[in-house]
C-alpha positions as CSV (number, residue, x, y, z in Angstrom):
1,M,-10.5,-29.4,-84.5
2,K,-10.8,-32.9,-84.4
3,Q,-9.6,-33.2,-88.0
4,K,-6.5,-31.4,-86.7
5,L,-5.9,-33.9,-83.8
6,I,-6.1,-36.9,-86.1
7,V,-3.3,-35.1,-88.9
8,R,-1.2,-34.6,-85.7
9,A,-1.4,-37.9,-84.6
10,V,-0.7,-39.5,-88.3
11,C,2.0,-37.1,-88.8
12,L,4.0,-37.9,-85.4
13,A,3.3,-41.8,-86.2
14,L,4.8,-41.3,-89.7
15,A,7.9,-39.2,-88.4
16,L,9.1,-42.7,-86.5
17,P,8.5,-46.2,-87.5
18,A,6.0,-47.7,-85.4
19,G,7.0,-51.6,-85.7
20,M,5.0,-54.6,-86.0
21,V,3.6,-56.6,-83.1
22,I,3.8,-60.4,-83.7
23,A,3.1,-63.5,-81.7
24,S,7.1,-64.6,-81.9
25,P,9.3,-64.7,-78.7
26,V,10.7,-61.2,-80.2
27,T,9.6,-58.5,-77.7
28,K,9.3,-54.7,-79.0
29,A,9.2,-51.4,-76.9
30,K,6.1,-49.5,-77.4
31,P,6.8,-46.4,-79.6
32,D,7.2,-43.2,-78.0
33,T,5.3,-41.7,-81.3
34,L,2.2,-43.5,-80.7
35,L,1.8,-41.6,-77.7
36,A,0.0,-39.0,-79.6
37,V,-2.3,-41.3,-80.8
38,D,-3.3,-42.5,-77.4
39,M,-3.6,-38.7,-76.1
40,N,-6.0,-37.8,-78.9
41,R,-7.9,-41.1,-78.7
42,S,-11.5,-39.7,-78.8
43,A,-10.8,-37.1,-81.3
44,I,-9.2,-39.6,-83.8
45,I,-12.3,-42.2,-83.2
46,D,-14.7,-39.2,-83.7
47,G,-12.9,-38.6,-87.1
48,V,-13.1,-42.2,-88.3
49,I,-16.7,-42.1,-87.7
50,A,-17.4,-38.8,-89.3
51,N,-15.3,-40.0,-92.3
52,W,-17.3,-43.0,-93.0
53,K,-21.0,-42.0,-91.2
54,S,-22.7,-42.0,-94.4
55,Q,-22.0,-45.8,-94.7
56,L,-23.0,-46.9,-91.3
57,T,-26.3,-47.8,-89.9
58,S,-26.9,-46.5,-86.3
59,V,-26.3,-49.8,-85.0
60,Q,-23.2,-50.4,-87.0
61,E,-21.8,-47.0,-86.0
62,K,-22.0,-47.8,-82.2
63,V,-20.3,-51.4,-82.8
64,L,-17.4,-49.6,-84.9
65,R,-16.8,-46.9,-82.0
66,D,-16.7,-49.4,-79.5
67,T,-14.2,-51.5,-81.3
68,L,-11.9,-48.3,-82.3
69,S,-12.1,-47.6,-78.2
70,T,-10.4,-51.1,-77.6
71,L,-7.5,-50.7,-80.3
72,R,-4.1,-50.3,-79.5
73,A,-2.5,-46.9,-80.9
74,D,-0.5,-48.3,-84.0
75,R,-4.1,-49.9,-85.3
76,L,-6.0,-46.9,-84.5
77,M,-3.6,-45.1,-86.3
78,A,-4.1,-47.1,-89.3
79,A,-7.9,-47.4,-88.9
80,S,-7.7,-43.4,-89.3
81,L,-5.4,-43.7,-92.6
82,A,-7.8,-46.1,-94.1
83,P,-8.2,-44.4,-97.6
84,S,-11.8,-46.2,-98.0
85,F,-14.4,-47.9,-96.2
86,D,-12.8,-51.4,-97.5
87,G,-9.8,-50.2,-96.3
88,L,-11.1,-49.8,-92.7
89,V,-12.5,-53.1,-92.8
90,A,-9.1,-54.6,-93.7
91,V,-7.5,-53.1,-90.7
92,L,-10.4,-54.6,-88.5
93,K,-9.8,-57.8,-89.9
94,S,-6.2,-57.6,-88.8
95,V,-7.4,-57.2,-85.0
96,E,-8.8,-60.5,-84.7
97,K,-8.0,-63.4,-86.9
98,S,-10.4,-66.2,-85.8
99,S,-13.9,-63.9,-85.5
100,P,-12.9,-60.8,-87.2
101,V,-14.4,-57.7,-85.6
102,S,-14.6,-56.4,-89.2
103,E,-17.3,-58.8,-90.0
104,K,-19.6,-57.2,-87.1
105,V,-19.1,-53.7,-88.7
106,N,-19.6,-54.9,-91.9
107,A,-22.1,-57.3,-91.3
108,K,-25.1,-55.6,-93.2
109,A,-23.0,-55.5,-96.3
110,A,-22.5,-59.3,-96.2
111,G,-26.1,-60.4,-95.4
112,G,-25.6,-61.0,-91.5
113,P,-26.9,-59.5,-88.7
114,D,-26.0,-56.0,-87.0
115,L,-24.5,-56.4,-83.8
116,V,-24.7,-54.3,-80.7
117,Y,-22.1,-53.7,-78.1
118,V,-23.7,-54.2,-74.4
119,P,-21.2,-53.0,-71.5
120,V,-21.6,-54.6,-68.3
121,T,-20.1,-54.2,-64.9
122,P,-16.6,-55.7,-65.0
123,C,-16.2,-59.2,-63.7
124,R,-13.4,-61.1,-62.9
125,I,-13.5,-64.8,-64.5
126,V,-9.9,-65.8,-64.3
127,D,-6.9,-64.8,-62.0
128,T,-3.6,-67.3,-62.1
129,R,-2.1,-65.5,-59.0
130,N,-5.3,-67.4,-57.0
131,V,-5.4,-70.6,-59.1
132,G,-3.4,-72.5,-61.5
133,G,-0.3,-70.4,-61.1
134,P,1.6,-68.4,-64.0
135,I,1.9,-69.6,-67.6
136,S,5.3,-70.4,-68.5
137,S,7.1,-70.1,-71.7
138,G,5.3,-71.8,-74.9
139,N,2.6,-73.2,-72.9
140,Q,-1.1,-72.3,-73.1
141,V,-4.4,-72.6,-70.7
142,N,-8.1,-72.9,-71.4
143,F,-10.4,-70.9,-69.5
144,F,-14.1,-70.7,-69.5
145,Y,-15.9,-67.5,-70.0
146,Y,-19.4,-69.0,-69.6
147,S,-20.7,-72.3,-67.7
148,D,-23.9,-74.0,-67.2
149,S,-22.3,-76.8,-65.4
150,A,-23.8,-77.6,-62.0
151,G,-21.7,-76.2,-59.1
152,F,-19.0,-74.4,-61.5
153,S,-18.0,-71.0,-59.9
154,W,-15.5,-68.5,-61.1
155,S,-13.6,-69.0,-58.0
156,S,-12.4,-72.5,-59.6
157,Q,-10.0,-70.5,-62.2
158,G,-9.3,-67.8,-59.5
159,G,-12.2,-65.4,-60.7
160,D,-14.7,-63.6,-58.1
161,P,-15.7,-66.4,-55.7
162,G,-19.1,-64.5,-55.1
163,A,-20.2,-64.6,-58.9
164,S,-22.3,-67.2,-60.3
165,P,-21.5,-68.6,-63.8
166,T,-24.5,-67.1,-65.2
167,A,-23.9,-63.8,-63.8
168,C,-20.8,-62.7,-65.6
169,P,-22.1,-61.8,-68.1
170,A,-24.1,-64.6,-69.1
171,T,-27.7,-62.9,-68.6
172,V,-27.9,-62.4,-72.0
173,L,-27.9,-66.4,-72.4
174,D,-31.1,-68.5,-72.8
175,A,-33.1,-69.0,-69.2
176,A,-32.6,-72.6,-70.2
177,G,-28.9,-72.6,-69.6
178,G,-28.1,-75.0,-72.0
179,T,-28.4,-73.8,-75.8
180,L,-26.8,-70.7,-77.2
181,G,-29.3,-69.6,-79.6
182,A,-29.8,-67.0,-82.1
183,A,-30.3,-64.1,-80.0
184,S,-27.3,-65.0,-78.0
185,P,-24.0,-63.2,-77.9
186,S,-21.7,-63.5,-80.8
187,A,-18.4,-62.5,-78.7
188,A,-17.3,-61.5,-75.3
189,V,-15.1,-58.4,-74.8
190,I,-12.5,-59.0,-72.2
191,N,-9.5,-57.1,-70.3
192,V,-6.8,-59.2,-70.6
193,A,-3.5,-58.2,-68.0
194,A,-0.1,-59.7,-67.5
195,V,1.3,-59.5,-63.9
196,N,4.5,-61.0,-62.3
197,T,6.2,-61.0,-65.5
198,T,9.7,-62.6,-65.4
199,S,10.9,-61.6,-68.9
200,G,9.8,-59.8,-71.8
201,G,6.9,-61.8,-73.7
202,N,3.4,-61.6,-75.0
203,F,-0.2,-63.3,-74.5
204,V,-1.8,-64.8,-77.6
205,V,-5.7,-65.0,-76.9
206,W,-8.2,-66.6,-79.1
207,G,-11.7,-68.4,-78.4
208,G,-14.3,-69.9,-80.9
209,G,-13.0,-73.6,-80.3
210,P,-9.8,-75.4,-81.2
211,L,-7.6,-73.9,-83.9
212,A,-5.2,-76.1,-86.3
213,S,-2.6,-73.6,-85.7
214,I,-1.9,-70.4,-83.0
215,P,-2.9,-67.1,-84.2
216,N,0.0,-64.9,-85.4
217,T,-1.3,-61.7,-83.6
218,S,-0.9,-61.2,-80.2
219,A,-3.4,-59.7,-77.8
220,L,-0.9,-58.2,-75.0
221,N,2.8,-57.6,-75.1
222,W,5.5,-56.5,-72.7
223,D,9.3,-55.7,-73.1
224,H,10.6,-56.5,-69.5
225,A,10.4,-58.5,-66.3
226,G,8.3,-56.8,-63.7
227,E,6.3,-54.9,-66.0
228,I,2.5,-55.0,-65.6
229,I,0.1,-54.5,-68.7
230,S,-3.2,-55.1,-69.9
231,N,-5.1,-54.8,-73.0
232,T,-8.7,-55.2,-74.3
233,T,-9.8,-57.7,-76.9
234,V,-12.6,-59.5,-78.3
235,V,-13.1,-63.3,-78.1
236,P,-15.9,-64.9,-80.1
237,W,-18.6,-67.5,-78.7
238,G,-18.5,-71.1,-80.2
239,G,-15.9,-73.0,-78.6
240,R,-18.8,-74.6,-76.4
241,T,-17.5,-78.0,-74.8
242,G,-20.0,-79.7,-72.8
243,G,-21.7,-76.8,-70.6
244,N,-19.1,-74.3,-71.3
245,E,-17.7,-71.7,-73.4
246,D,-13.7,-71.6,-73.5
247,F,-10.9,-69.6,-74.6
248,T,-7.3,-70.1,-74.7
249,V,-4.5,-67.7,-73.6
250,R,-0.7,-68.7,-74.8
251,Y,2.5,-67.3,-73.1
252,N,5.0,-66.4,-76.0
253,G,8.7,-65.4,-75.0
254,P,12.2,-66.7,-75.0
255,T,12.0,-67.8,-71.4
256,G,10.4,-66.7,-68.2
257,Q,6.6,-66.8,-67.3
258,A,3.7,-64.5,-66.0
259,D,0.2,-64.4,-64.3
260,T,-2.8,-63.6,-66.1
261,I,-6.1,-61.6,-65.1
262,V,-9.0,-61.8,-67.1
263,D,-12.2,-59.5,-66.8
264,V,-15.1,-59.5,-68.9
265,V,-16.5,-55.9,-69.6
266,G,-19.1,-56.6,-72.4
267,Y,-20.1,-58.5,-75.3
268,F,-21.5,-58.1,-78.5
269,V,-25.4,-59.1,-79.6
270,P,-27.2,-59.3,-82.6
271,A,-29.5,-56.4,-83.0
272,T,-32.6,-58.3,-83.1
273,S,-31.9,-60.0,-79.8
274,S,-33.0,-59.3,-76.4
275,G,-30.0,-57.5,-75.0
276,A,-29.7,-56.0,-71.7
277,T,-32.2,-53.4,-71.1
278,G,-30.7,-49.8,-71.1
279,A,-31.7,-47.2,-68.4
280,T,-34.9,-45.5,-68.9
281,G,-34.5,-42.0,-70.4
282,A,-35.6,-38.8,-68.7
283,T,-39.3,-38.0,-69.2
284,G,-39.8,-35.7,-71.9
285,A,-41.8,-32.5,-71.4
286,T,-45.7,-33.0,-71.3
287,G,-47.1,-32.1,-74.8
288,P,-50.1,-29.5,-75.4
289,T,-53.5,-30.7,-73.9
290,G,-55.5,-31.9,-76.7
291,P,-59.3,-30.7,-77.4
292,T,-62.1,-31.9,-75.3
293,G,-63.4,-35.2,-76.3
294,A,-67.3,-35.5,-76.9
295,T,-69.2,-35.9,-73.7
296,G,-69.9,-39.8,-73.0
297,A,-73.4,-41.3,-72.5
298,T,-75.0,-41.0,-69.3
299,G,-74.2,-43.7,-67.1
300,A,-76.7,-45.9,-65.5
301,T,-78.4,-44.7,-62.2
302,G,-76.5,-45.8,-59.4
303,A,-78.1,-47.9,-56.3
304,T,-80.1,-45.9,-53.7
305,G,-78.1,-45.1,-50.6
306,V,-78.9,-46.0,-47.2
307,G,-79.7,-42.5,-45.5
308,V,-80.4,-42.0,-41.7
309,A,-83.9,-40.9,-41.0
310,G,-84.2,-37.1,-40.3
311,P,-86.1,-35.8,-37.2
312,T,-89.8,-35.4,-37.0
313,G,-91.2,-32.3,-37.9
314,A,-93.3,-30.1,-35.6
315,T,-96.8,-30.7,-35.4
316,G,-98.7,-28.2,-37.9
317,A,-101.5,-26.3,-36.6
318,T,-105.1,-27.6,-36.1
319,G,-107.3,-26.7,-39.2
320,P,-111.0,-25.2,-38.8
321,A,-113.5,-27.3,-38.1
322,G,-115.5,-28.7,-41.0
323,P,-119.2,-28.5,-41.2
324,T,-121.3,-31.2,-39.6
325,G,-122.4,-33.9,-41.8
326,A,-126.0,-35.0,-42.2
327,T,-127.2,-37.5,-39.7
328,G,-127.0,-41.2,-40.7
329,A,-130.0,-43.3,-41.2
330,T,-130.9,-45.2,-38.0
331,G,-129.3,-48.7,-37.2
332,A,-131.1,-51.8,-37.3
333,T,-132.7,-52.7,-33.6
334,G,-130.2,-55.1,-31.7
335,A,-131.2,-58.5,-30.5
336,T,-133.2,-58.9,-27.2
337,G,-130.8,-59.9,-24.2
338,A,-131.1,-62.9,-22.0
339,T,-133.8,-62.1,-19.1
340,G,-131.8,-61.2,-15.7
341,L,-131.9,-62.9,-12.4
342,N,-135.3,-62.0,-10.3
343,G,-134.4,-59.7,-7.6
344,S,-135.1,-60.6,-3.9
345,A,-138.3,-59.5,-2.1
346,G,-137.9,-56.4,-0.2
347,V,-136.9,-56.6,3.3
348,G,-140.3,-56.8,5.9
349,A,-142.1,-59.0,3.8
350,F,-142.6,-62.2,5.9
351,T,-145.1,-64.8,6.9
352,T,-145.7,-66.6,9.9
353,I,-147.2,-70.3,9.4
354,T,-148.6,-73.0,11.6
355,A,-149.8,-75.2,8.8
356,N,-148.3,-76.7,5.6
357,Y,-147.2,-73.7,3.4
358,T,-146.0,-72.9,-0.1
359,V,-143.7,-70.0,-0.3
360,S,-145.1,-67.0,-2.3
361,A,-143.4,-64.8,-4.6
362,S,-143.6,-61.8,-2.1
363,D,-142.3,-64.0,0.9
364,Y,-138.8,-62.9,1.9
365,M,-138.8,-64.5,5.6
366,V,-141.1,-67.5,6.7
367,F,-141.5,-68.0,10.6
368,C,-142.5,-71.7,11.0
369,N,-144.6,-71.8,14.7
370,N,-145.5,-75.6,14.7
371,G,-147.9,-76.2,17.9
372,G,-148.9,-79.7,17.0
373,G,-150.3,-82.0,14.8
374,G,-146.9,-83.3,13.3
375,T,-144.1,-81.8,11.0
376,K,-145.3,-78.7,8.9
377,V,-143.9,-78.6,5.2
378,I,-142.8,-75.5,3.6
379,T,-142.5,-76.0,0.1
380,L,-140.2,-73.8,-1.8
381,P,-141.5,-72.0,-5.2
382,D,-140.1,-73.0,-8.8
383,P,-136.3,-72.0,-8.8
384,T,-136.6,-71.2,-12.5
385,T,-138.8,-68.3,-11.7
386,S,-136.7,-67.3,-8.7
387,G,-133.1,-66.8,-10.0
388,G,-131.2,-64.6,-7.7
389,R,-133.9,-64.8,-4.8
390,L,-133.1,-65.3,-1.1
391,I,-135.5,-66.9,1.3
392,A,-134.7,-67.0,5.0
393,I,-137.0,-70.0,7.0
394,K,-137.0,-70.2,10.8
395,R,-138.3,-72.6,13.0
396,V,-139.7,-70.4,16.2
397,N,-141.0,-71.8,19.6
398,N,-144.6,-72.0,20.0
399,G,-144.1,-71.7,23.8
400,S,-145.8,-75.4,24.6
401,G,-142.5,-76.9,24.3
402,A,-143.6,-79.7,22.1
403,P,-141.2,-81.0,19.9
404,F,-142.5,-80.4,16.4
405,N,-140.5,-79.9,13.5
406,C,-140.8,-78.0,10.4
407,Q,-139.6,-79.4,6.8
408,V,-138.1,-77.5,3.7
409,N,-139.1,-79.1,0.6
410,G,-137.9,-78.4,-2.8
411,L,-134.0,-78.0,-2.3
412,N,-131.4,-79.5,-5.0
413,A,-131.0,-83.3,-4.5
414,Q,-127.1,-82.6,-3.1
415,E,-128.9,-80.7,-0.1
416,G,-131.6,-83.4,0.9
417,P,-133.7,-82.5,-0.9
418,N,-135.6,-82.1,2.3
419,L,-134.3,-80.0,5.5
420,T,-135.9,-80.6,8.9
421,L,-135.6,-77.6,11.0
422,A,-136.2,-78.4,15.1
423,Q,-137.2,-76.2,17.9
424,P,-134.4,-73.9,18.5
425,S,-133.9,-75.2,22.3
426,S,-133.1,-78.8,20.7
427,G,-129.4,-77.9,19.6
428,A,-130.3,-78.9,15.9
429,V,-130.7,-76.7,12.9
430,S,-133.6,-74.3,13.5
431,G,-133.0,-71.7,10.5
432,V,-131.8,-71.7,6.9
433,I,-131.4,-69.2,4.2
434,V,-131.7,-70.4,0.6
435,M,-131.0,-68.9,-3.1
436,S,-131.9,-69.9,-6.5
437,D,-129.2,-69.8,-9.4
438,G,-132.5,-70.0,-11.6
439,A,-132.2,-74.1,-11.8
440,N,-132.1,-75.3,-8.2
441,W,-132.5,-73.9,-4.7
442,W,-129.0,-74.1,-2.6
443,V,-128.9,-73.7,1.1
444,V,-126.3,-70.9,1.9
445,N,-126.4,-70.7,5.5
446,N,-128.1,-72.7,8.6
447,A,-128.0,-71.9,12.0
448,N,-129.3,-73.2,15.6
């Protein structure tokens, strides 16, 4: 089917002369016979690719297809009629004199790098309706399609005000923004339009720096005033001036003027460079599961976890009593304890005296009845042999009324050491109770 469409397009084109389009002021109407080529453009391109596929790498095939899609109908027809690959290259050379697209297609044969076409979202970089005004007959204007100059904006030449110089399309340029290296684009692909035309004419577009003479091929042709027309062309890099890459648009026509609009739609880059990353392809189907690998070595024992103490278990039943063991040996006798204090004499052990008297071990109570002859002395026993003992001594009246006293000797020096007991009627001390602490006798009570 594709081959039939190619033949049909060729036959229609041969039936009526197509005429050549040149860069002179003479304008030509677009031949209606080329309409068939435009109507079957995709099929014709597929046919050209199929004819020369064996001589193209995949990269060259893409470049050729993208290039053919931008050709005018007469040039596409000529490419489809090329009798040889060299003939096809010759047709492509006629497209762009300053930097032939054919060199990109045939680069591998010439020893140069393969090129890849990278499309971008169209970005408007020139619109003379906004800035600069129309280009008049015989005049030309230089524009920038890349700039790394500080403060540059596409709006300075009528383009999109929101697009920065490095965003259209210069993401492929080096990040330093200064030097175009081997990985930089080789050419920009632009769409050129003519609007507000006042007469028939054409635009000649070239890049790559100043030329000694104007190219003799045009990028865009129109027949009459008021016509709006556009075409896609390739502008090579290489005309860098300061921080910019420039290209030129010239108006050819006997009279009149026209505004121009330029959009960047893509660029060519060496196949070895890092062009824009394409969209991620769909995930392929999951392959079959491979065989189970060998079991790895046992890993190191992990750290002991911090557990919570469980509840105390129930008390088990008491076991049966075991047999009585043998009686152990008698232990050594302990040391004899200290001698305790002597107890007091029993109640009822008392003595009545009328003369000097030494208290005996059995005395508890001593009554002193001094009827005369001076003071009667009552001597207490040794306190060290009477510890804890209480002795009561009382002066009693002899009935004679004579004031003869009794005296208790042997008390601690703090107590006297002698204590006089008077008659009970005299109002003085007449009785005393003493106690031994094992070292001294002490008064614990005295009374009239």
